[in-house]
C-alpha positions in Angstrom: 204.4 87.2 136.3 201.1 88.2 137.7 199.2 86.6 140.5 196.1 86.9 138.0 195.8 84.5 134.8 193.1 83.8 132.0 192.0 81.7 129.7 191.4 83.2 126.2 190.0 81.2 122.7 189.7 82.2 119.5 186.2 82.0 118.4 183.7 83.4 115.4 185.8 81.2 113.1 182.9 80.5 110.5 181.6 82.0 107.8 178.0 81.6 105.7 176.2 78.3 106.7 179.7 77.0 107.8 180.9 76.6 111.5 184.1 75.9 113.0 185.1 75.3 116.5 183.3 75.3 119.9 182.3 78.4 120.7 179.2 77.3 122.4 181.0 75.1 124.9 184.0 76.3 125.2 182.1 80.4 125.9 181.5 79.1 130.2 185.4 78.0 130.2 187.2 80.8 129.2 187.4 84.7 130.3 188.2 86.4 127.1 187.3 85.9 123.6 189.4 86.7 120.1 186.7 87.4 117.2 187.3 87.1 113.7 186.6 90.0 112.0 185.6 88.8 108.6 189.4 88.8 106.3 190.2 85.4 107.6 187.2 83.9 108.8 183.9 85.7 109.8 181.3 87.6 108.7 178.2 90.1 109.8 176.4 87.7 110.4 179.1 85.4 112.1 180.3 88.5 114.7 177.2 89.8 115.7 176.0 86.1 117.0 179.3 85.6 118.9 179.1 88.7 120.5 175.4 87.9 121.4 176.5 85.0 123.5 180.0 86.2 124.8 177.4 89.3 126.1 175.3 86.0 127.7 178.6 84.3 129.5 179.9 87.9 130.5 183.2 87.1 128.8 185.6 90.0 127.6 185.6 90.5 123.9 188.4 91.2 121.7 189.3 91.0 118.3 191.0 88.8 116.1 192.4 90.9 112.7 193.6 88.5 110.5 195.2 88.7 106.7 192.6 88.8 103.5 192.5 85.1 102.6 190.0 82.9 103.3 191.1 79.9 101.4 194.5 79.8 103.8 192.3 80.5 106.8 194.9 83.7 107.1 197.7 80.8 107.9 199.7 81.8 104.7 202.2 85.0 104.8 201.7 87.6 102.2 203.7 91.0 101.8 203.0 94.0 103.4 203.3 97.2 103.9 203.4 98.9 107.5 200.5 101.2 106.6 198.3 98.0 105.1 198.8 96.5 108.4 197.1 99.6 110.0 194.4 99.6 107.3 193.7 95.9 107.9 193.1 96.5 111.8 191.6 99.3 111.7 188.8 98.4 108.9 188.4 94.6 110.8 188.5 96.1 114.3 186.3 98.5 113.6 184.0 96.0 112.2 183.8 94.3 114.9 183.4 98.2 117.2 180.1 97.8 115.6 178.3 94.8 116.8 180.0 95.6 120.6 178.2 99.1 120.6 175.1 97.9 119.5 175.2 95.5 122.6 176.7 98.2 125.0 179.9 96.4 125.5 183.9 97.9 125.3 186.6 96.3 123.2 188.9 94.3 125.7 191.9 94.0 123.2 193.5 93.4 120.2 195.3 90.0 119.2 196.2 89.5 115.4 195.6 86.2 113.7 197.8 82.9 112.3 199.7 84.1 109.7 199.7 88.1 110.6 200.8 86.8 114.3 204.3 85.4 113.0 205.2 88.3 110.6 204.5 91.1 113.6 205.8 88.7 116.3 209.4 89.2 113.4 208.9 92.5 112.0 209.0 95.8 114.8 208.6 97.6 111.5 204.9 95.9 110.6 204.3 95.6 114.2 204.8 99.3 114.9 201.7 100.1 112.8 200.0 97.1 114.3 200.8 98.9 117.7 199.5 102.4 116.8 196.1 101.0 115.5 195.7 99.2 118.8 196.6 102.3 120.8 194.1 104.3 118.5 191.5 102.3 120.2 192.7 102.4 123.5 193.3 98.8 124.4 195.8 96.0 125.3 197.5 93.6 122.6 197.7 90.4 123.0 201.8 88.7 122.0 204.7 86.6 122.5 206.5 87.8 124.9 210.3 87.8 123.8 209.3 89.1 120.1 208.6 92.8 118.6 205.2 91.8 120.2 206.3 93.0 122.9 209.4 95.2 122.0 207.1 97.5 120.0 204.2 97.9 122.5 207.2 98.8 125.7 208.3 101.4 122.9 204.7 102.5 121.7 203.0 103.0 125.4 200.8 100.2 124.5 199.6 97.9 127.2 200.7 94.0 126.2 199.2 91.2 127.4 201.9 88.2 126.9 200.0 84.5 126.3 201.2 80.9 126.3 199.8 78.2 124.3 199.1 74.9 125.5 197.7 72.9 121.9 200.9 74.5 119.9 204.9 73.4 120.5 207.6 75.7 121.2 210.7 75.7 119.6 214.1 76.0 121.0 213.8 79.7 121.2 210.5 79.2 122.6 209.0 80.5 119.9 206.2 79.0 118.5 205.8 76.4 115.4 203.0 77.7 113.5 201.0 75.3 111.5 198.2 75.0 109.0 196.0 72.9 110.8 194.7 71.9 114.0 195.7 68.7 115.9 195.0 66.5 118.8 195.8 67.8 121.9 195.7 65.4 125.4 194.2 67.6 128.4 196.0 66.2 131.1 199.3 67.1 128.9 198.1 70.7 128.4 197.2 71.0 132.3 200.4 69.8 133.3 202.6 72.6 130.7 200.6 74.8 132.4 200.6 73.8 135.6 204.7 74.2 135.7 204.6 77.4 133.6 202.5 78.8 136.7 205.0 77.7 139.1 207.7 79.5 137.5 209.5 75.6 136.1 210.3 75.3 132.4 208.7 73.7 130.1 210.1 71.4 126.9 210.4 72.5 123.8 209.6 70.3 120.4 213.1 69.3 120.5 212.9 69.1 124.4 215.3 72.4 125.0 213.7 73.5 128.6 212.0 76.8 128.0 210.2 79.4 130.2 207.4 81.3 129.8 206.4 84.9 130.4 202.7 84.8 130.4 199.3 86.3 132.0 196.8 84.3 129.8 196.7 80.8 128.3 195.2 80.5 124.3 192.7 77.5 124.1 192.6 77.2 120.0 188.6 76.7 119.8 188.8 74.6 116.5 190.9 72.0 118.0 189.2 68.6 118.4 190.0 67.9 122.1 189.7 72.2 122.5 186.8 71.7 125.2 188.7 68.6 127.5 192.0 70.9 127.1 189.8 74.1 128.0 188.6 72.1 130.8 191.5 71.3 132.2 193.4 74.2 131.8 190.3 75.8 133.8 190.9 73.6 136.3 194.2 74.6 136.7 194.3 78.1 137.0 191.5 78.1 139.4 193.7 76.0 141.3 196.7 78.0 141.1 194.4 81.3 142.3 192.1 79.7 145.4 196.0 78.6 146.3 196.8 82.4 146.9 196.6 84.2 150.3 194.3 86.8 149.5 195.9 90.4 150.4 195.9 91.6 154.3 192.4 93.0 154.8 191.0 91.9 151.6 187.3 89.9 152.2 186.9 89.5 148.3 
């Protein structure tokens, strides 16, 4: 695994006067964010203000395209063709890029949201469409190792960044157990999970099965009731891990 690890968070998941998540409190604690692009959440004003906040904090900004399902927050599966997946990515990521261009910021990466994320993990044909769109924007794809996310990115020569989750459970195959609503996460338990994974040890799946994770970035969902505490605990563990790694010989950084 890479010696440098990051924290990412999904942000900008509001619409109109309604705001969800703890974006302002999380931004000082994370390295990169995934901004909702209008289909599962987000609107032009929310995208603009989220990008502006990220610029103030020097945080890298990626796109978080989802299914066109505001009512279900993009967490309900839909029947899509590969062409429709390509269009969904192109349309939503393009919208975010407009706001990034206004700030002179580059697009950092693409990470699909919710049910779309799960659909792409399970369906190589749909994932190929997503990979084509991602490649057109010239950025990495964030996803789950050991799924079509990784295999198709390798096939299509798209940089792949594997991530782990601290506020969701895994099954015995090291696949995420997707849920419709966020739940309380104990910051100490989240920190312990990341600490074990950083050492290369296994973590426990929901049924107690030990699973090993391949990751370079850790996701903390911004809408969880304990999101800020979880991010702070994970930040401490990752920073301690980085400090424990000797600098390369001759590196005075």
